[in-house]
C-alpha positions as CSV (number, residue, x, y, z in Angstrom):
1,M,-190.4,-37.5,-16.5
2,D,-188.8,-37.1,-13.0
3,E,-189.4,-39.2,-10.1
4,H,-192.1,-38.1,-7.8
5,R,-192.8,-38.7,-4.1
6,Q,-196.3,-39.5,-2.6
7,P,-198.0,-36.1,-2.1
8,A,-198.5,-34.6,1.7
9,D,-201.5,-33.1,2.6
10,D,-201.6,-30.1,0.3
11,A,-204.6,-28.3,-1.4
12,S,-203.1,-28.6,-4.7
13,W,-203.1,-32.3,-4.4
14,D,-206.6,-32.6,-3.2
15,F,-208.2,-34.8,-6.0
16,D,-211.4,-34.7,-4.1
17,E,-211.8,-31.0,-4.9
18,L,-211.0,-31.7,-8.7
19,H,-214.1,-32.1,-10.7
20,H,-214.3,-36.0,-11.8
21,E,-215.6,-35.1,-15.3
22,A,-212.9,-32.6,-16.0
23,F,-210.2,-35.0,-14.7
24,R,-211.8,-37.9,-16.7
25,M,-211.8,-35.5,-20.0
26,L,-208.2,-34.6,-19.2
27,V,-207.0,-38.3,-19.1
28,E,-209.0,-39.5,-22.0
29,G,-208.1,-36.8,-24.3
30,V,-204.2,-37.6,-24.4
31,P,-203.3,-39.5,-27.4
32,A,-201.7,-42.1,-25.4
33,I,-202.6,-45.0,-22.8
34,L,-202.0,-43.8,-19.3
35,Y,-201.5,-46.5,-16.6
36,I,-200.8,-46.9,-12.8
37,D,-199.2,-50.4,-11.7
38,R,-198.4,-51.6,-8.3
39,P,-194.5,-52.3,-7.6
40,D,-195.2,-56.0,-7.3
41,D,-193.6,-58.8,-9.4
42,A,-196.8,-58.9,-11.5
43,S,-196.9,-55.0,-11.8
44,T,-200.7,-55.5,-11.0
45,N,-202.6,-52.7,-12.9
46,L,-204.6,-50.3,-10.8
47,Y,-205.8,-48.3,-13.6
48,T,-205.5,-48.1,-17.3
49,S,-207.0,-45.2,-19.5
50,P,-209.6,-46.3,-22.1
51,Q,-207.2,-45.3,-25.0
52,V,-206.2,-49.2,-24.8
53,E,-208.9,-50.2,-26.9
54,D,-208.1,-47.5,-29.5
55,L,-204.7,-48.6,-29.7
56,L,-204.5,-52.3,-29.0
57,G,-208.3,-53.2,-29.6
58,F,-208.7,-54.8,-26.1
59,T,-211.5,-53.5,-23.9
60,L,-210.6,-52.1,-20.5
61,T,-212.1,-55.1,-18.9
62,E,-210.1,-57.6,-21.0
63,W,-206.9,-55.7,-20.5
64,I,-207.2,-55.4,-16.6
65,S,-208.7,-58.9,-15.9
66,D,-205.8,-60.7,-17.8
67,P,-202.4,-59.8,-15.9
68,D,-200.4,-61.9,-18.4
69,L,-202.0,-59.9,-21.4
70,W,-199.2,-57.3,-21.9
71,T,-196.6,-60.2,-21.8
72,K,-198.6,-62.3,-24.3
73,Q,-199.2,-59.6,-26.8
74,L,-195.6,-58.7,-26.9
75,H,-193.9,-59.4,-30.5
76,D,-191.9,-62.7,-30.3
77,D,-188.8,-61.0,-31.3
78,D,-189.2,-58.3,-28.7
79,R,-190.8,-60.3,-25.7
80,E,-187.6,-61.6,-23.7
81,R,-185.9,-57.9,-24.0
82,A,-189.0,-56.1,-23.0
83,V,-189.6,-58.6,-20.1
84,A,-186.1,-58.3,-18.8
85,A,-186.0,-54.7,-19.0
86,H,-189.4,-54.5,-17.0
87,K,-188.2,-56.7,-14.2
88,L,-184.8,-54.8,-13.9
89,S,-186.6,-51.5,-13.6
90,N,-189.1,-53.0,-11.0
91,L,-186.0,-54.5,-9.0
92,K,-184.1,-51.3,-9.0
93,G,-186.8,-48.8,-8.8
94,E,-185.5,-46.9,-11.5
95,R,-187.3,-45.3,-14.5
96,F,-188.4,-47.5,-17.2
97,L,-188.0,-46.4,-21.0
98,L,-188.4,-48.9,-23.9
99,E,-189.4,-49.0,-27.3
100,Y,-191.1,-52.5,-28.5
101,R,-193.5,-54.0,-30.6
102,M,-196.9,-55.3,-29.6
103,L,-199.7,-57.3,-31.5
104,T,-203.0,-55.9,-31.4
105,K,-206.2,-58.2,-30.9
106,D,-206.7,-58.5,-34.6
107,G,-203.0,-59.3,-35.2
108,R,-201.7,-56.0,-36.5
109,E,-198.1,-55.0,-35.3
110,V,-197.7,-51.7,-33.6
111,W,-194.6,-50.0,-32.1
112,I,-194.9,-48.7,-28.6
113,R,-192.8,-46.2,-26.7
114,D,-193.5,-47.2,-22.8
115,E,-192.2,-44.9,-20.2
116,A,-192.9,-45.2,-16.4
117,V,-191.7,-43.4,-13.3
118,P,-191.9,-44.5,-9.5
119,V,-193.8,-42.7,-7.3
120,R,-192.2,-42.8,-3.7
121,G,-193.6,-42.5,-0.3
122,E,-191.9,-40.3,2.6
123,D,-189.6,-43.3,3.2
124,G,-188.5,-43.5,-0.4
125,A,-190.1,-46.9,-0.8
126,V,-191.9,-47.1,-4.5
127,L,-195.6,-47.0,-3.8
128,L,-196.8,-47.3,-7.5
129,W,-195.7,-46.8,-11.1
130,R,-197.1,-44.2,-13.3
131,G,-196.6,-44.7,-17.0
132,V,-197.6,-43.8,-20.5
133,M,-197.7,-45.9,-23.7
134,L,-197.3,-44.0,-27.1
135,D,-197.9,-45.3,-30.6
136,I,-194.8,-44.6,-32.4
137,T,-195.5,-46.9,-35.4
138,E,-195.4,-44.1,-37.9
139,R,-192.2,-42.8,-36.7
140,K,-190.8,-46.2,-37.0
141,Q,-192.0,-46.9,-40.5
142,A,-190.5,-43.6,-41.3
143,E,-187.3,-44.5,-39.8
144,D,-187.3,-47.9,-41.5
145,K,-187.9,-46.3,-44.8
146,L,-185.1,-43.9,-44.2
147,R,-182.7,-46.7,-43.3
148,W,-183.7,-48.6,-46.6
149,S,-183.4,-45.2,-48.7
150,L,-179.6,-44.9,-47.3
151,D,-179.0,-48.5,-47.8
152,V,-180.1,-48.5,-51.4
153,L,-178.0,-45.2,-51.7
154,R,-174.8,-46.8,-50.4
155,R,-175.4,-49.7,-52.8
156,T,-176.0,-47.5,-55.7
157,I,-172.8,-45.4,-55.0
158,Q,-170.9,-48.7,-54.8
159,Q,-172.4,-50.0,-57.9
160,R,-171.9,-46.8,-59.7
161,R,-168.0,-46.9,-58.4
162,E,-167.8,-50.5,-59.7
163,L,-169.4,-49.8,-63.1
164,A,-167.1,-46.8,-63.6
165,R,-164.0,-48.9,-62.8
166,R,-165.1,-51.8,-65.1
167,L,-166.0,-49.3,-67.9
168,E,-162.6,-47.4,-67.3
169,T,-160.8,-50.8,-67.7
170,A,-162.7,-51.7,-70.9
171,Q,-161.9,-48.3,-72.4
172,E,-158.3,-48.3,-71.6
173,E,-158.3,-51.9,-73.2
174,E,-160.1,-50.2,-76.2
175,R,-157.5,-47.7,-76.4
176,R,-154.6,-50.0,-76.1
177,K,-156.1,-51.8,-79.1
178,I,-156.5,-48.8,-81.1
179,A,-153.1,-47.5,-80.4
180,A,-151.7,-51.1,-81.5
181,D,-153.8,-50.7,-84.7
182,I,-152.2,-47.4,-85.6
183,H,-148.6,-48.8,-84.6
184,D,-148.9,-51.9,-86.5
185,D,-150.7,-50.7,-89.6
186,P,-150.4,-46.9,-90.8
187,I,-147.3,-46.3,-88.7
188,Q,-145.5,-49.2,-90.2
189,V,-146.8,-48.5,-93.6
190,M,-145.7,-44.8,-93.5
191,S,-142.2,-45.8,-92.0
192,A,-141.7,-48.1,-95.1
193,V,-142.6,-45.3,-97.4
194,E,-140.4,-43.1,-95.8
195,M,-137.4,-45.7,-96.2
196,R,-138.4,-45.9,-99.9
197,L,-138.5,-42.1,-100.3
198,A,-134.9,-41.8,-98.7
199,M,-133.6,-44.6,-101.2
200,Y,-135.0,-42.8,-104.0
201,R,-133.3,-39.6,-102.7
202,E,-130.0,-41.3,-102.9
203,M,-130.7,-43.1,-106.0
204,P,-133.2,-40.9,-107.8
205,Q,-132.8,-43.0,-111.2
206,A,-134.5,-45.8,-109.5
207,L,-137.7,-43.9,-109.0
208,T,-140.0,-44.9,-112.0
209,P,-143.6,-43.7,-112.8
210,E,-145.0,-47.2,-111.8
211,E,-142.8,-46.7,-108.5
212,L,-144.3,-43.3,-108.0
213,I,-147.9,-44.7,-108.5
214,D,-147.4,-47.5,-106.2
215,L,-146.1,-45.0,-103.3
216,Q,-149.1,-42.9,-104.0
217,L,-151.6,-45.8,-103.6
218,T,-149.7,-47.1,-100.4
219,V,-150.1,-43.5,-98.9
220,R,-153.7,-43.3,-100.0
221,E,-154.4,-46.6,-98.4
222,S,-152.8,-45.7,-95.3
223,I,-154.8,-42.3,-95.0
224,E,-158.0,-44.3,-95.6
225,R,-157.1,-46.5,-92.8
226,L,-156.5,-43.6,-90.4
227,R,-159.8,-42.1,-91.4
228,N,-161.7,-45.2,-90.4
229,L,-159.7,-45.2,-86.8
230,L,-160.8,-41.6,-86.5
231,F,-164.3,-42.4,-87.5
232,E,-164.4,-45.3,-84.7
233,L,-162.8,-42.7,-82.2
234,R,-165.4,-39.9,-82.7
235,P,-166.8,-38.8,-86.0
236,T,-167.1,-35.1,-86.5
237,A,-170.7,-35.3,-87.6
238,L,-171.5,-36.2,-84.0
239,D,-170.9,-32.5,-82.9
240,R,-171.5,-30.7,-86.1
241,E,-174.8,-32.5,-87.4
242,G,-176.2,-34.4,-84.3
243,L,-176.5,-38.0,-83.1
244,L,-178.6,-39.4,-85.7
245,S,-176.5,-38.1,-88.6
246,A,-173.5,-39.6,-86.9
247,L,-175.2,-42.9,-86.5
248,R,-176.4,-43.0,-90.1
249,L,-172.9,-42.4,-91.2
250,Y,-171.4,-45.1,-89.1
251,A,-174.2,-47.5,-90.1
252,E,-173.7,-46.7,-93.9
253,H,-169.9,-47.0,-93.5
254,A,-170.5,-50.6,-91.9
255,A,-173.1,-51.2,-94.7
256,G,-170.1,-51.1,-97.3
257,E,-168.9,-54.3,-95.8
258,T,-172.2,-56.1,-94.8
259,G,-174.5,-54.8,-97.7
260,W,-177.3,-54.2,-95.2
261,K,-180.1,-51.7,-96.0
262,V,-180.2,-48.7,-93.3
263,E,-183.2,-47.1,-92.1
264,V,-182.9,-44.2,-89.8
265,H,-186.1,-42.6,-88.0
266,D,-185.5,-39.3,-86.3
267,E,-188.5,-38.7,-83.5
268,M,-186.4,-36.4,-81.5
269,Q,-187.9,-32.8,-80.7
270,T,-184.7,-31.7,-79.2
271,Q,-181.1,-32.6,-79.7
272,P,-179.5,-34.0,-76.5
273,D,-176.4,-32.2,-74.9
274,H,-172.9,-33.0,-76.1
275,D,-172.2,-35.4,-73.1
276,L,-175.6,-37.3,-73.5
277,R,-175.3,-37.5,-77.1
278,A,-171.6,-38.9,-76.8
279,I,-172.9,-41.9,-74.5
280,L,-175.9,-42.7,-76.6
281,Y,-173.7,-42.8,-79.6
282,R,-171.2,-45.2,-78.0
283,I,-174.0,-47.5,-76.9
284,A,-175.6,-47.4,-80.4
285,Q,-172.1,-47.7,-82.0
286,E,-171.4,-50.9,-80.0
287,A,-174.9,-52.3,-81.1
288,I,-174.0,-51.7,-84.7
289,Q,-170.4,-53.1,-84.2
290,N,-172.0,-56.2,-83.0
291,A,-174.6,-56.6,-85.7
292,R,-171.9,-56.1,-88.3
293,K,-169.7,-58.8,-86.8
294,H,-172.1,-61.4,-85.7
295,A,-175.8,-60.7,-87.2
296,G,-175.5,-61.5,-90.8
297,A,-178.3,-59.1,-91.2
298,T,-179.8,-57.5,-94.3
299,R,-181.5,-54.5,-92.8
300,L,-180.6,-52.2,-89.9
301,E,-183.0,-49.8,-88.4
302,I,-181.9,-47.0,-86.0
303,M,-184.5,-45.0,-84.2
304,A,-184.2,-41.9,-81.5
305,A,-187.1,-40.4,-79.8
306,N,-187.8,-38.1,-76.7
307,A,-189.4,-40.5,-74.0
308,G,-190.4,-39.2,-70.6
309,E,-187.5,-37.1,-69.4
310,G,-185.0,-38.7,-71.3
311,I,-183.8,-40.0,-74.8
312,T,-184.5,-43.4,-76.1
313,V,-182.2,-44.9,-78.7
314,R,-183.2,-48.3,-80.6
315,V,-181.0,-50.4,-82.8
316,R,-182.8,-53.2,-84.5
317,D,-181.5,-55.8,-87.0
318,D,-183.1,-58.8,-88.8
319,G,-180.1,-61.0,-88.5
320,R,-179.5,-64.4,-87.0
321,G,-180.2,-63.5,-83.2
322,F,-178.9,-65.2,-80.4
323,T,-179.7,-66.1,-76.8
324,P,-178.6,-63.2,-74.6
325,E,-177.7,-65.4,-71.7
326,A,-174.9,-67.1,-73.9
327,T,-173.0,-63.9,-74.0
328,A,-172.4,-63.6,-70.2
329,G,-168.6,-64.7,-70.6
330,E,-167.3,-62.0,-73.3
331,R,-163.8,-61.9,-73.9
332,P,-161.5,-59.4,-71.6
333,G,-161.3,-55.9,-73.0
334,H,-164.2,-56.4,-75.4
335,L,-166.6,-53.3,-75.3
336,G,-169.6,-55.8,-75.6
337,M,-173.3,-56.1,-74.4
338,S,-172.3,-55.7,-70.6
339,T,-170.6,-52.6,-71.2
340,M,-173.6,-51.1,-73.0
341,V,-175.7,-51.8,-70.1
342,E,-173.0,-50.4,-67.8
343,R,-172.6,-47.3,-69.7
344,A,-176.3,-46.7,-69.4
345,E,-176.6,-47.4,-65.9
346,L,-173.4,-45.3,-65.0
347,A,-175.5,-42.5,-66.7
348,G,-178.6,-43.1,-64.7
349,G,-180.4,-44.9,-67.3
350,W,-181.0,-48.3,-68.7
351,C,-180.2,-50.6,-71.6
352,R,-181.9,-53.8,-72.7
353,I,-180.9,-56.4,-75.2
354,H,-184.0,-58.4,-76.8
355,S,-182.9,-61.3,-79.1
356,K,-183.4,-65.1,-79.9
357,P,-182.3,-67.3,-82.5
358,G,-183.7,-66.5,-86.0
359,A,-185.4,-63.5,-84.8
360,G,-182.9,-60.7,-85.1
361,T,-181.7,-58.4,-82.2
362,T,-182.8,-55.1,-80.6
363,V,-180.7,-53.0,-78.3
364,E,-182.7,-50.5,-76.4
365,C,-181.5,-47.8,-74.3
366,W,-182.9,-44.8,-72.4
367,L,-181.0,-42.1,-70.7
368,P,-182.3,-39.3,-68.6
369,I,-181.9,-35.7,-69.9
370,D,-180.6,-34.5,-66.3
371,E,-180.3,-36.0,-62.7
372,A,-183.7,-35.2,-61.8
373,A,-185.0,-37.4,-64.4
374,A,-182.8,-40.0,-63.4
375,E,-184.4,-40.3,-59.9
376,R,-187.6,-41.1,-61.5
377,I,-186.1,-43.8,-63.7
378,D,-188.8,-46.3,-62.8
379,A,-191.6,-44.0,-64.3
380,V,-190.3,-44.8,-67.8
381,D,-191.6,-48.2,-69.0
382,P,-189.8,-49.5,-72.2
383,A,-193.0,-50.7,-73.6
384,D,-194.1,-47.1,-73.9
385,V,-191.0,-45.8,-75.7
């Protein structure tokens, strides 16, 4: 609002001619507190509209009779700032505009937008202050929620970047390990075979049936090791036959070493897409690897089902179990339990590990089928899947 001077004798400013009831209805119908104060140090109140009771809980009598009530009801964190701004505005005779918090009579906290302009006389002196106090609590709450949401978004983006970095580091280490396995085993063996064949080419009389059988067995073992490495990298069944078929093959392959009994329960109505299938497979694969290496289990159970707007996969063994907190310091480069959690979180889902000594281990993860489902992740209760 602009500053106004004291009106001259003009018919348009003849309030005596304005119907008092119409004027009262106009003032009291505004959804705000209207007030008029003197320009003295105490800002003596000349008029306050009855909306003060609706907004702050004080009657007009209480509000007007206590000149310190405004200061006393200011929020502790805003009092010094508001009083200083009020004094400066009064001193300079300049427009007052401030947002601050006040406590209502019953102790509630409300946000106020307080704006007042000076009304000046012909000589320019301030005759009085005319102001309005608006309740902006809902707006402030919405702003707080927006700031909180933006802060959560920033933290989430940073966490996703960190998860991606850590996962990529672990994956690169795993690739390095696989490359080393290929170099140290099949390549070395096949190089030795090549050298022996070169020797037999120069000395064919040295090639006996026994030597030929030995070469054949060496090549066959090397081929089998290569197949195992390829199976670890990505089984063809994952793309051709689906998630649980690939997990069944992997678990039964591990059972050749452990002797455990494998049970697979397919409760999925729809097969996840290729990307989601691969992530679920990697998480379950790591759970199976951990069970094979550490559990000493006799039975392994794998289950996959649609849950909410995503897919849940559960791997459970009846092995020796452990205390999850004790695995916090996994060795560098090992795609262990923390990486299962990170994979799931990076895909917008979750992964939880339940275990205790002597009671087996359950690894359970849920991944959303799309980004919209990921935003509603909190609606999926692990106890319901």
